[in-house]
C-alpha positions as CSV (number, residue, x, y, z in Angstrom):
1,M,0.0,0.0,0.0
2,A,1.3,3.5,-0.9
3,N,2.0,5.9,1.9
4,E,-0.3,8.9,2.4
5,T,2.2,11.3,0.7
6,E,2.3,9.2,-2.5
7,V,-1.5,9.0,-2.5
8,T,-2.1,12.7,-2.2
9,T,0.7,13.6,-4.6
10,S,-0.6,11.3,-7.3
11,N,-4.3,12.3,-6.7
12,P,-4.6,15.9,-5.5
13,D,-8.4,15.5,-5.1
14,L,-7.7,13.2,-2.1
15,Q,-6.2,16.2,-0.3
16,L,-9.8,17.5,0.0
17,D,-10.8,14.5,2.0
18,V,-8.0,14.8,4.6
19,E,-9.2,15.9,8.0
20,L,-8.4,19.6,8.4
21,D,-7.1,21.0,11.6
22,A,-8.8,24.2,12.8
23,A,-5.6,25.7,14.2
24,A,-3.9,25.1,10.9
25,L,-6.8,26.7,9.0
26,E,-6.7,29.7,11.3
27,A,-2.9,30.0,10.8
28,A,-3.2,29.7,7.0
29,L,-5.9,32.4,6.5
30,P,-3.6,35.5,6.7
31,T,-1.1,34.1,4.2
32,L,-3.9,32.9,1.9
33,T,-5.5,36.3,2.1
34,E,-2.1,37.9,1.1
35,K,-1.7,35.5,-1.8
36,L,-5.2,36.1,-3.0
37,G,-4.5,39.8,-2.9
38,M,-1.4,39.4,-5.1
39,L,-3.3,37.1,-7.5
40,S,-6.2,39.6,-7.7
41,A,-3.8,42.4,-8.6
42,D,-2.6,40.4,-11.6
43,L,-6.1,39.5,-12.9
44,S,-7.8,41.1,-15.9
45,V,-10.9,43.3,-15.1
46,D,-13.2,40.4,-16.1
47,E,-11.3,37.9,-14.0
48,R,-11.3,40.2,-11.0
49,V,-15.1,40.7,-11.3
50,V,-15.5,36.9,-11.2
51,L,-13.2,36.5,-8.2
52,S,-14.9,39.3,-6.4
53,S,-18.3,37.7,-7.0
54,I,-17.1,34.3,-5.7
55,V,-15.4,35.8,-2.6
56,T,-18.2,38.2,-1.8
57,S,-21.0,35.7,-2.2
58,A,-19.2,33.2,0.0
59,A,-18.8,35.9,2.7
60,L,-22.4,37.0,2.5
61,H,-23.5,33.3,2.8
62,L,-21.4,32.9,5.9
63,E,-22.7,36.1,7.3
64,E,-26.3,34.9,6.8
65,L,-25.5,31.5,8.4
66,Q,-24.0,33.3,11.4
67,K,-27.2,35.3,11.8
68,V,-29.2,32.1,11.9
69,D,-26.9,30.3,14.2
70,A,-25.3,32.9,16.4
71,E,-23.4,30.3,18.4
72,G,-21.8,28.9,15.3
73,L,-22.9,25.3,15.8
74,Y,-22.6,24.1,12.3
75,I,-22.9,20.5,11.1
76,F,-20.7,19.5,8.2
77,A,-20.5,16.5,5.9
78,K,-16.7,16.7,5.9
79,P,-14.6,16.2,9.1
80,I,-14.2,20.0,9.4
81,S,-15.2,22.9,7.3
82,A,-13.0,25.8,6.3
83,A,-15.4,27.9,8.3
84,A,-15.5,25.7,11.4
85,T,-14.3,28.3,13.9
86,P,-15.5,31.8,14.7
87,E,-12.1,33.2,13.9
88,I,-12.0,31.6,10.5
89,R,-15.6,32.6,9.7
90,M,-14.9,36.2,10.6
91,G,-11.8,36.2,8.5
92,L,-13.7,34.8,5.5
93,I,-16.6,37.3,6.1
94,G,-14.0,40.1,6.0
95,L,-12.1,38.7,3.0
96,P,-13.9,40.9,0.4
97,G,-12.9,44.0,2.2
98,E,-9.3,42.8,2.7
99,L,-9.1,42.1,-1.1
100,G,-10.6,45.5,-1.9
101,F,-13.8,44.1,-3.4
102,V,-16.1,46.1,-1.2
103,E,-15.9,49.6,0.3
104,E,-15.2,49.4,4.0
């Protein structure tokens, strides 16, 4: 049997099924935000509009979920969601502003 590194390297889709660690997600959000900002600066106007739409709609969706469940008790099909902790949710909700997609 191949080790886990070989499996995820040969099939990147399997990386999505690996259990995510909330602390690792929280630690990754600032660098991911920075990288998305650099990517956004290099996009064409049309590409930037599409990225803005994706990021903003995800943030608005999380914001609405947070209103419904103020305590953040979400149930997910996967082991952990990228929005599993309040810190991550707030970071994702603020992402459109961080990337300059909305006026703050």
